[in-house]
KOLGU-735084 format. One line per field, with one value per residue (C-alpha): z, x, y; residue number from 0. Coordinates in steps of 0.25 Angstrom, whole numbers, plus 5000, padded with zeros to 4 digits. Layout:
% KOLGU-735084
zz = Z;...
xx = X;...
yy = Y;...
num = NUM;...
% end
This chain:
% KOLGU-735084
zz = 5410;5400;5398;5396;5381;5378;5381;5366;5367;5378;5382;5395;5398;5403;5402;5414;5412;5404;5416;5418;5405;5406;5416;5411;5399;5409;5410;5395;5393;5403;5398;5384;5390;5397;5385;5374;5363;5366;5360;5371;5369;5377;5380;5385;5384;5373;5380;5384;5371;5365;5377;5372;5358;5353;5364;5361;5370;5364;5352;5352;5361;5363;5367;5377;5375;5389;5391;5378;5376;5387;5385;5371;5371;5381;5373;5362;5369;5373;5357;5355;5366;5364;5349;5354;5362;5373;5381;5391;5396;5407;5416;5425;5425;5437;5427;5427;5413;5409;5417;5409;5396;5398;5403;5392;5382;5384;5388;5393;5403;5412;5423;5431;5445;5457;5467;5459;5451;5439;5443;5443;5427;5427;5427;5437;5444;5451;5462;5462;5472;5475;5480;5466;5454;5445;5434;5442;5445;5432;5430;5439;5431;5424;5438;5434;5424;5429;5441;5431;5434;5422;5419;5426;5415;5407;5392;5382;5369;5358;5345;5337;5332;5346;5351;5338;5342;5358;5351;5341;5354;5362;5351;5353;5368;5365;5372;5386;5392;5402;5399;5409;5404;5414;5414;5422;5420;5428;5424;5439;5445;5457;5452;5447;5453;5452;5441;5449;5453;5440;5434;5446;5443;5426;5431;5440;5427;5418;5425;5420;5407;5405;5397;5401;5394;5397;5394;5396;5390;5382;5394;5402;5390;5397;5411;5403;5399;5410;5418;5406;5406;5420;5422;5412;5406;5392;5393;5391;5382;5382;5375;5384;5374;5364;5364;5362;5375;5367;5363;5378;5380;5371;5377;5391;5386;5381;5395;5407;5418;5420;5429;5431;5441;5444;5428;5415;5413;5424;5419;5404;5409;5418;5404;5396;5407;5409;5424;5433;5443;5446;5456;5465;5473;5476;5471;5478;5473;5476;5468;5459;5448;5451;5443;5445;5437;5445;5443;5446;5458;5462;5470;5480;5493;5505;5510;5519;5508;5497;5489;5487;5475;5467;5453;5459;5458;5454;5467;5481;5491;5500;5493;5495;5487;5494;5486;5474;5481;5490;5479;5479;5465;5471;5475;5460;5454;5463;5459;5444;5447;5453;5442;5430;5437;5433
xx = 5340;5335;5319;5320;5316;5328;5337;5338;5352;5358;5368;5368;5381;5384;5397;5397;5394;5385;5373;5376;5373;5359;5355;5357;5345;5333;5341;5341;5328;5321;5332;5325;5311;5312;5319;5312;5317;5332;5344;5350;5364;5370;5386;5392;5404;5407;5403;5390;5385;5378;5367;5361;5361;5345;5342;5331;5333;5347;5351;5366;5375;5391;5403;5413;5423;5430;5438;5448;5452;5443;5451;5449;5433;5430;5435;5428;5416;5414;5415;5403;5396;5400;5394;5380;5379;5369;5361;5359;5370;5366;5375;5372;5388;5395;5407;5416;5419;5402;5402;5413;5409;5396;5401;5412;5403;5395;5383;5374;5367;5373;5366;5374;5373;5378;5389;5402;5412;5406;5393;5402;5399;5385;5375;5366;5367;5358;5360;5364;5356;5363;5351;5343;5346;5356;5345;5337;5348;5350;5339;5340;5348;5335;5328;5334;5324;5313;5308;5301;5305;5308;5310;5322;5323;5334;5334;5342;5338;5341;5336;5332;5346;5349;5338;5340;5353;5350;5339;5348;5359;5351;5342;5351;5345;5331;5327;5331;5317;5326;5339;5347;5358;5371;5380;5392;5402;5404;5416;5420;5423;5416;5400;5402;5394;5405;5408;5405;5392;5388;5395;5385;5373;5375;5376;5364;5354;5359;5348;5337;5330;5340;5350;5360;5366;5378;5382;5394;5404;5417;5425;5414;5412;5424;5415;5401;5407;5414;5402;5396;5407;5409;5393;5392;5378;5375;5364;5370;5377;5387;5386;5395;5403;5394;5385;5384;5375;5363;5363;5367;5355;5346;5351;5348;5335;5332;5335;5326;5337;5349;5361;5372;5379;5379;5382;5378;5370;5361;5358;5358;5346;5338;5338;5332;5324;5330;5329;5342;5349;5363;5372;5378;5391;5400;5387;5374;5360;5360;5371;5360;5363;5354;5345;5332;5319;5310;5314;5329;5339;5352;5362;5369;5376;5374;5386;5393;5405;5394;5396;5409;5410;5402;5406;5411;5428;5437;5437;5431;5438;5434;5439;5425;5417;5403;5395;5394;5398;5387;5377;5375;5371;5360;5353;5355;5350;5337;5334;5337;5327;5315;5317;5316;5307;5319
yy = 5415;5412;5405;5391;5390;5401;5388;5382;5378;5368;5358;5347;5343;5329;5325;5313;5298;5290;5289;5305;5307;5297;5305;5319;5314;5319;5333;5333;5329;5338;5350;5346;5346;5360;5368;5362;5372;5369;5360;5351;5347;5338;5336;5322;5313;5305;5293;5296;5302;5290;5291;5303;5301;5301;5309;5318;5329;5333;5339;5337;5328;5334;5325;5330;5320;5326;5311;5313;5327;5335;5350;5350;5342;5353;5366;5360;5357;5372;5376;5366;5372;5388;5383;5378;5391;5383;5391;5382;5370;5361;5351;5339;5336;5343;5344;5357;5353;5354;5365;5372;5366;5374;5388;5388;5385;5396;5390;5401;5395;5383;5372;5365;5357;5366;5364;5361;5371;5367;5374;5389;5388;5386;5397;5388;5378;5368;5361;5347;5337;5327;5319;5318;5307;5313;5314;5322;5332;5333;5339;5348;5357;5361;5367;5378;5380;5372;5364;5354;5340;5332;5318;5309;5296;5296;5293;5286;5287;5276;5274;5261;5259;5257;5250;5241;5237;5234;5224;5218;5216;5210;5200;5188;5189;5189;5179;5182;5191;5199;5207;5213;5225;5224;5235;5231;5242;5254;5266;5266;5251;5254;5255;5241;5229;5219;5210;5197;5202;5205;5191;5184;5191;5189;5175;5175;5180;5169;5160;5172;5176;5185;5194;5201;5213;5219;5235;5244;5250;5243;5244;5235;5224;5216;5217;5213;5202;5195;5195;5189;5180;5177;5176;5164;5170;5170;5179;5191;5201;5210;5221;5231;5241;5234;5247;5262;5268;5269;5255;5252;5260;5251;5239;5244;5246;5233;5227;5224;5230;5235;5230;5240;5249;5264;5266;5273;5260;5262;5276;5270;5259;5271;5279;5266;5263;5249;5246;5246;5239;5247;5243;5256;5254;5266;5277;5277;5282;5294;5299;5301;5289;5279;5271;5277;5271;5262;5247;5252;5248;5251;5239;5245;5241;5251;5252;5263;5269;5270;5280;5280;5288;5296;5287;5274;5271;5259;5254;5252;5262;5253;5242;5234;5238;5234;5242;5234;5221;5223;5222;5205;5200;5192;5204;5210;5198;5197;5209;5208;5195;5201;5214;5205;5192;5184
num = 0;1;2;3;4;5;6;7;8;9;10;11;12;13;14;15;16;17;18;19;20;21;22;23;24;25;26;27;28;29;30;31;32;33;34;35;36;37;38;39;40;41;42;43;44;45;46;47;48;49;50;51;52;53;54;55;56;57;58;59;60;61;62;63;64;65;66;67;68;69;70;71;72;73;74;75;76;77;78;79;80;81;82;83;84;85;86;87;88;89;90;91;92;93;94;95;96;97;98;99;100;101;102;103;104;105;106;107;108;109;110;111;112;113;114;115;116;117;118;119;120;121;122;123;124;125;126;127;128;129;130;131;132;133;134;135;136;137;138;139;140;141;142;143;144;145;146;147;148;149;150;151;152;153;154;155;156;157;158;159;160;161;162;163;164;165;166;167;168;169;170;171;172;173;174;175;176;177;178;179;180;181;182;183;184;185;186;187;188;189;190;191;192;193;194;195;196;197;198;199;200;201;202;203;204;205;206;207;208;209;210;211;212;213;214;215;216;217;218;219;220;221;222;223;224;225;226;227;228;229;230;231;232;233;234;235;236;237;238;239;240;241;242;243;244;245;246;247;248;249;250;251;252;253;254;255;256;257;258;259;260;261;262;263;264;265;266;267;268;269;270;271;272;273;274;275;276;277;278;279;280;281;282;283;284;285;286;287;288;289;290;291;292;293;294;295;296;297;298;299;300;301;302;303;304;305;306;307;308;309;310;311;312;313;314;315;316;317;318;319;320;321;322;323;324;325;326;327;328;329;330;331;332;333;334;335;336;337;338;339;340;341
% end
């Protein structure tokens, strides 16, 4: 095998969701620290590419649009990878497609997790430890080179222009001393704390010196607006679908707290070091995707049917949805008041 200094052209593939990409940023940074003379390229899906913009450890960001014409995108990406003659490829995504891209792309040394069919295409197979946080598991992919321990703090980088736009959006609300980002959406319905509970929480926060900054995707604008309207609060701004990921990150950085589900917003907040209060229903912290900073908090119900799914689903398999219904608004409201000294 080559000495570390000889790996000059490195590709990292992470074509999963937003949170997975953010959780890969410590691996990207650590790879650059381990191979300081190397150039690192990253391959992600189009929906997550923005969150890596301005990252100083990345040379090129490539996008693999697997939702459009996956076959055409796959072979186009193989040609792109072959043209760059990568010495080393790393993927924390346990995907056959990611493994095939590295293998068919002619990447000489290919590192991924052991224990699945895709691992047959790797030259180095690293044990996947289910007891560790996903960030640490990702960093384990470098243990084939070193026993060194790396920082697990995630990163998002936004420039002055992005920060300035966030400031402009919040400027009309400067009278509020406290700002809370709220992201009530999720791709999976059972990962969402019920809408009526967000409504009650927003209504209770009206009596305090607090601005509620709603963020999310275009598809989540309606959900956010319903919460604002039903709670009859004038202390809120609905920016769901109005910003890109970096702008949402800058807005979150300007807030004192993030209230969200087990979703990408959680990881966005961790990356900009904004405290997180997150709701976990069908999923559990032991999966490795919980918030990790000192003042973060997870709200959950200790019931026997959890976890029921790795990602959540469209409806509760047992039809009661107690994992979320049992998380009371009073409990969350009191925790917010204590946290912000309201």
